[in-house]
C-alpha positions in Angstrom: 98.2 29.4 93.9 98.1 26.9 91.1 94.3 26.4 91.7 93.7 29.5 90.9 96.1 29.7 88.1 94.3 27.4 86.3 90.8 28.9 87.0 92.3 32.4 85.6 93.3 30.6 82.8 90.4 29.2 82.3 88.2 32.0 82.4 90.7 33.6 80.1 90.0 30.8 77.5 86.4 31.3 77.8 86.5 35.2 77.1 88.7 34.7 74.3 85.8 31.8 72.8 82.9 34.2 73.8 84.9 37.2 72.2 85.1 35.1 69.2 81.4 34.1 68.8 80.0 37.3 69.2 83.0 38.9 66.4 81.9 36.1 64.2 78.3 36.8 64.5 78.6 40.8 63.8 80.8 39.6 60.7 79.6 41.5 57.6 76.9 39.6 55.3 76.4 40.7 51.6 73.5 39.7 49.4 72.6 40.4 45.2 69.2 40.1 43.8 67.7 40.9 41.0 64.4 42.9 40.3 61.8 42.5 37.6 64.2 40.0 35.6 62.0 39.5 32.4 62.3 37.9 28.9 63.2 40.0 25.7 63.1 39.4 22.5 66.6 39.0 20.5 67.6 41.2 19.2 67.1 45.1 20.7 69.4 47.6 18.9 67.8 50.3 21.9 68.9 49.9 25.6 66.4 48.4 27.8 66.2 48.2 31.7 66.9 44.6 32.7 65.5 45.4 36.1 67.2 46.7 39.1 70.5 45.1 40.6 70.3 45.0 44.2 73.2 45.0 46.9 72.8 44.7 50.2 75.6 44.6 53.2 74.7 44.3 56.6 77.1 46.2 58.2 79.0 48.0 55.9 82.5 48.7 58.0 84.7 51.3 57.1 87.2 51.1 54.1 87.1 50.7 50.6 84.7 48.3 48.5 84.7 47.5 44.5 83.0 45.1 42.3 83.3 44.5 38.7 79.7 43.5 37.2 79.9 42.0 33.5 77.3 40.9 31.4 77.8 38.5 28.5 80.0 39.1 25.8 78.1 41.8 23.0 75.8 43.2 25.5 76.3 46.7 25.5 75.9 48.2 29.3 74.7 52.0 29.9 76.3 53.4 32.8 73.5 53.9 35.2 75.2 56.9 37.3 75.9 57.0 41.1 73.7 55.6 43.3 72.5 56.5 47.1 72.1 54.0 49.6 68.4 53.5 50.6 69.3 53.8 54.4 71.4 56.7 54.2 71.3 58.8 51.0 74.9 60.1 52.0 76.6 56.4 51.4 77.1 56.6 47.5 77.8 53.6 45.2 80.0 55.2 42.2 79.4 53.2 38.9 82.3 53.3 36.0 81.6 51.9 32.7 85.0 49.7 31.8 84.0 48.1 28.8 81.0 47.5 27.0 79.4 44.8 28.9 81.8 45.8 32.1 80.8 48.0 34.7 83.0 48.8 38.1 81.3 49.8 41.2 82.7 51.1 44.2 81.7 52.6 47.8 83.8 54.3 50.4 82.0 53.6 53.4 83.9 56.2 55.6 82.7 56.0 59.4 79.5 54.2 58.2 78.5 50.9 60.3 75.7 50.0 59.4 73.0 47.9 57.1 72.7 49.8 53.6 71.0 48.5 50.4 71.9 49.8 46.8 69.4 49.7 43.8 71.1 49.3 40.5 69.3 50.1 37.4 70.6 48.0 34.6 70.3 48.9 30.9 71.7 47.2 28.5 71.3 46.0 24.4 70.0 42.5 23.5 72.7 41.1 20.8 71.3 39.5 17.8 71.7 35.6 18.4 71.1 35.9 22.2 69.2 33.0 23.5 69.1 31.9 27.3 69.3 33.4 30.3 71.1 36.6 31.3 73.8 36.1 33.6 75.2 38.9 35.7 78.6 38.1 36.9 80.1 39.7 39.7 84.2 39.6 40.3 85.2 40.9 43.8 88.1 43.6 43.4 88.3 44.7 47.0 86.2 44.9 50.4 82.9 43.8 51.1 81.5 43.0 47.3 82.1 39.2 47.4 82.2 37.0 44.0 78.6 35.9 42.7 76.3 35.5 39.9 72.6 36.9 39.6 70.0 36.0 36.5 69.2 38.8 35.4 66.3 37.9 32.8 66.7 36.1 29.8 66.9 37.0 25.8 64.8 34.4 23.2 64.5 34.9 19.6 61.5 36.6 20.0 58.2 34.2 18.2 54.4 35.1 17.8 52.6 32.5 17.1 49.6 32.1 14.5 47.0 29.9 14.1 43.3 29.8 12.6 40.5 28.1 14.1 36.5 28.4 12.7 37.8 28.1 8.9 34.8 28.2 7.0 33.6 26.8 3.3 33.0 30.0 1.1 28.9 29.9 0.3 27.2 32.7 -1.0 30.5 34.2 -2.2 31.9 34.5 1.8 33.0 32.9 4.9 34.4 33.7 8.0 37.8 33.1 10.1 39.2 33.3 13.2 43.1 34.2 13.7 45.1 33.9 16.8 48.3 35.6 17.1 50.2 35.1 20.8 53.7 37.0 21.6 55.9 34.7 23.8 57.4 37.8 25.3 56.5 41.4 25.9 56.6 44.2 23.0 57.2 42.1 20.0 55.0 44.0 18.0 56.6 47.8 18.3 54.8 50.9 17.3 56.6 50.3 13.6 54.9 46.8 13.3 53.1 45.4 10.4 51.8 42.0 9.8 50.3 41.3 6.2 47.9 38.3 5.2 47.8 38.2 1.4 45.1 36.2 -0.1 45.1 34.6 -3.7 44.0 36.0 -6.5 40.3 36.3 -6.9 39.7 36.2 -2.7 39.2 39.5 -0.9 39.3 40.4 3.0 36.6 42.2 4.5 35.1 43.2 7.7 38.2 42.3 10.1 38.0 43.5 13.8 40.4 42.6 16.7 39.7 41.5 19.6 42.4 41.6 22.8 42.3 38.3 24.8 45.0 38.5 27.4 48.5 41.2 28.1 48.1 44.9 28.3 49.3 47.7 26.2 49.0 46.4 23.0 46.9 48.2 20.6 46.2 47.0 16.8 44.2 48.2 13.9 43.3 46.3 11.2 43.5 47.6 7.2 41.8 45.8 4.3 42.5 46.6 0.8 41.3 43.6 -1.6 43.6 40.8 -1.0 45.7 41.9 1.6 44.9 42.4 5.2 47.4 44.8 7.2 47.7 44.6 10.9 49.0 48.0 11.8 50.5 48.1 15.8 49.6 51.5 17.3 50.9 50.6 20.5 53.2 48.1 22.1 52.7 46.0 24.7 53.6 45.9 28.3 52.9 42.7 28.7 53.2 39.6 27.2 49.7 39.7 24.9 47.6 37.9 22.7 44.8 39.0 20.2 42.1 37.5 18.0 41.1 39.1 13.9 37.7 38.2 13.2 37.1 38.9 9.3 35.3 37.6 6.2 37.1 36.5 3.0 35.0 36.6 -0.3 35.3 35.8 -3.9 36.2 38.6 -5.9 36.7 37.3 -9.4 35.2 33.5 -9.9 37.5 33.3 -13.3 40.6 33.6 -11.0 39.5 31.6 -7.5 40.8 28.4 -7.6 39.0 25.9 -5.5 40.5 23.9 -2.6 42.1 25.2 0.6 42.6 29.4 0.3 45.9 30.0 2.5 46.8 33.5 3.3 50.5 34.5 2.9 51.9 35.9 5.9 54.3 38.8 6.2 56.3 40.3 9.2 56.8 37.5 11.4 59.8 35.3 12.0 60.5 32.1 12.7 57.2 30.4 11.4 56.8 26.9 11.1 54.6 27.7 7.7 54.5 30.5 5.7 50.7 30.6 4.8 48.0 29.9 6.9 44.5 28.2 6.1 41.6 31.0 6.2 39.1 29.1 4.1 37.5 26.2 1.8 36.6 27.0 -1.5 34.3 25.1 -4.2 33.1 26.7 -7.0 29.7 27.0 -7.6 28.0 24.6 -10.7 27.6 27.5 -13.4 24.2 28.2 -14.1 22.5 26.7 -16.4 20.5 28.9 -18.8 16.8 28.9 -19.2 15.2 26.9 -21.9 14.0 29.1 -25.0 10.6 28.3 -25.9 10.1 28.3 -29.6 8.0 30.9 -31.2 7.2 28.3 -33.7 7.6 24.4 -34.7 7.0 23.2 -38.1 7.0 19.7 -39.1 8.0 18.5 -42.5 5.0 16.9 -44.2 2.3 18.7 -42.1 0.0 21.8 -43.1 -0.2 22.5 -39.4 2.5 24.3 -36.8 2.8 25.7 -33.8 2.9 29.2 -33.1 3.5 30.7 -29.4 1.9 26.8 -28.3 -1.3 26.9 -30.6 -1.6 25.2 -33.1 -2.0 26.9 -36.9 -3.1 25.5 -40.0 -1.1 26.7 -42.8 -2.3 26.1 -46.8 0.9 24.4 -47.7 3.2 21.7 -46.0 7.2 21.9 -44.9 9.4 19.6 -47.5 12.8 17.9 -47.9 14.6 18.6 -51.2 18.2 17.2 -51.3 18.6 17.4 -47.8 17.4 20.5 -47.2 14.1 21.7 -45.6 11.8 24.2 -47.3 9.3 26.3 -45.5 6.6 28.5 -46.6 8.0 32.1 -46.1 4.9 33.6 -45.4 4.8 31.3 -42.0 7.8 31.9 -41.4 8.1 36.0 -41.2 4.8 35.4 -39.4 6.7 33.3 -36.5 9.5 35.6 -36.7 7.3 39.0 -35.8 8.0 40.7 -39.0 6.3 43.9 -39.6 6.0 43.7 -43.2 6.0 41.0 -45.9 5.3 42.1 -49.6 5.6 39.6 -52.8 5.7 41.2 -56.3 4.9 37.8 -57.8 8.6 37.1 -58.1 10.7 38.6 -55.1 9.6 38.5 -51.5 10.5 41.9 -49.3 10.5 41.4 -45.4 11.2 44.4 -42.7 12.0 44.2 -39.2 13.2 46.6 -36.7 15.3 48.4 -39.7 16.3 45.2 -41.3 15.0 44.5 -44.9 15.6 41.0 -46.3 14.8 40.0 -49.8 14.8 36.8 -51.6 13.3 36.1 -55.5 12.5 32.5 -56.5 15.2 30.8 -58.7 17.9 32.5 -57.2 20.1 31.5 -54.4 20.9 35.4 -53.5 19.4 36.7 -50.4 20.1 40.4 -49.7 20.3 41.7 -46.4 20.2 45.7 -46.3 21.7 46.0 -49.7 24.2 43.3 -48.7 23.9 40.2 -51.3 24.7 36.9 -49.4 24.6 33.3 -51.3 22.2 30.4 -50.0 23.1 26.8 -50.8 19.6 26.1 -52.5 17.3 28.6 -54.5 13.9 29.4 -53.0 11.1 27.5 -54.8 6.9 28.7 -55.8 4.6 25.7 -54.7 0.9 25.7 -54.7 -1.5 27.7 -54.1 1.8 30.5 -55.0 3.5 30.0 -51.5 7.4 30.8 -51.8 9.2 28.1 -50.1 12.9 28.5 -49.2 15.4 27.1 -46.9 14.6 28.4 -43.6 18.0 28.9 -41.9 18.9 32.0 -43.9 16.0 33.7 -43.5 15.9 33.2 -39.5 19.3 34.2 -39.5 19.1 37.3 -41.1 16.5 38.4 -38.1 19.6 37.0 -35.9 16.7 34.0 -34.8 17.9 31.0 -33.9 16.7 27.4 -35.4 17.1 23.9 -34.6 16.3 20.8 -36.5 15.1 17.6 -34.8 16.1 14.7 -36.9 13.8 12.3 -34.8 10.5 14.1 -35.7 11.7 16.1 -38.3 10.6 19.3 -36.7 12.2 22.7 -37.1 12.2 25.1 -34.1 12.3 28.7 -34.2 13.5 30.8 -31.2 13.7 34.6 -30.9 16.8 35.7 -29.5 
């Protein structure tokens, strides 16, 4: 009997052990996950869907189950509504907003005894100053929802980097440049976004075009207005995007355009290491030298020959110096000025050209231009064989000609303007 009693006890204990293993193997397990978690720019005042929080219980046993879902402080949750299980739509997860960042979820399994999975969309605003992982904390309230944590994405101070390349020197009034823009997360450029690049005074934008480089959804239109290049977002990105702007820089006002680096001021972007970007180099061209004016006539003191239209011509009297003034024969000066009429009445000479009437008299310092009398610093003289000689400058300037005195060869040049 004693031997049989021991055997019965052994099998009883073994049965208990095996039953315990079976029960342990069938114990419910609960897992949490987060689908489509991504980066978000802070702040986001309108709710965004962080992603899908998943709860899987295998198996769900009868009874009450509840937990508290908590986002970081200052996040504002949007209550998602009641959620049906994937495997059995009759099993409902009930959601209830407790505070801005807390959501109570609960389920009464009833007679259910099997695997269930709930997909809970988490919508929230992203507060100003948020930076780093967005952690969803699960606190057990009752039943099969154990405590845990999942990362629902990340909030970062959204940045759009900007850099220029192929920066050229402005030649023949213009140059070209490429400017690259890149988001560090999607939707930084919303539909109302405007980026402005403003050139310094004296420069202007032209022929700007946009080329997408990576990402999806982003649609931007360039608008140029003189010094300002504005990039207008028509549709925001659905993925992190980058694009390139090719444009020309021209000189609109050479007097205002400064030499050196041409930098555009940037508006509409945050967290910039520099508020400007290099777009061109400018070196002002050398001012054009005026074409030298060929003299119509050249007279030399003491020479009875003079040049007219580069031809040597003879005179019957030679120019001379008196009291520091060069006296030229009026008739030959008049010929070199292409006057229409030259009249001499023995005392007064009258010259007419293009409606301008000039009169001078031997021995008088007065020169009369269209009836207005001016005073010369020397009076005309009569010289053999009856030529009136006068200080050449007053007669030439009366007909708007230019004169030049060359001391080296003691010559006078007359240029018609």
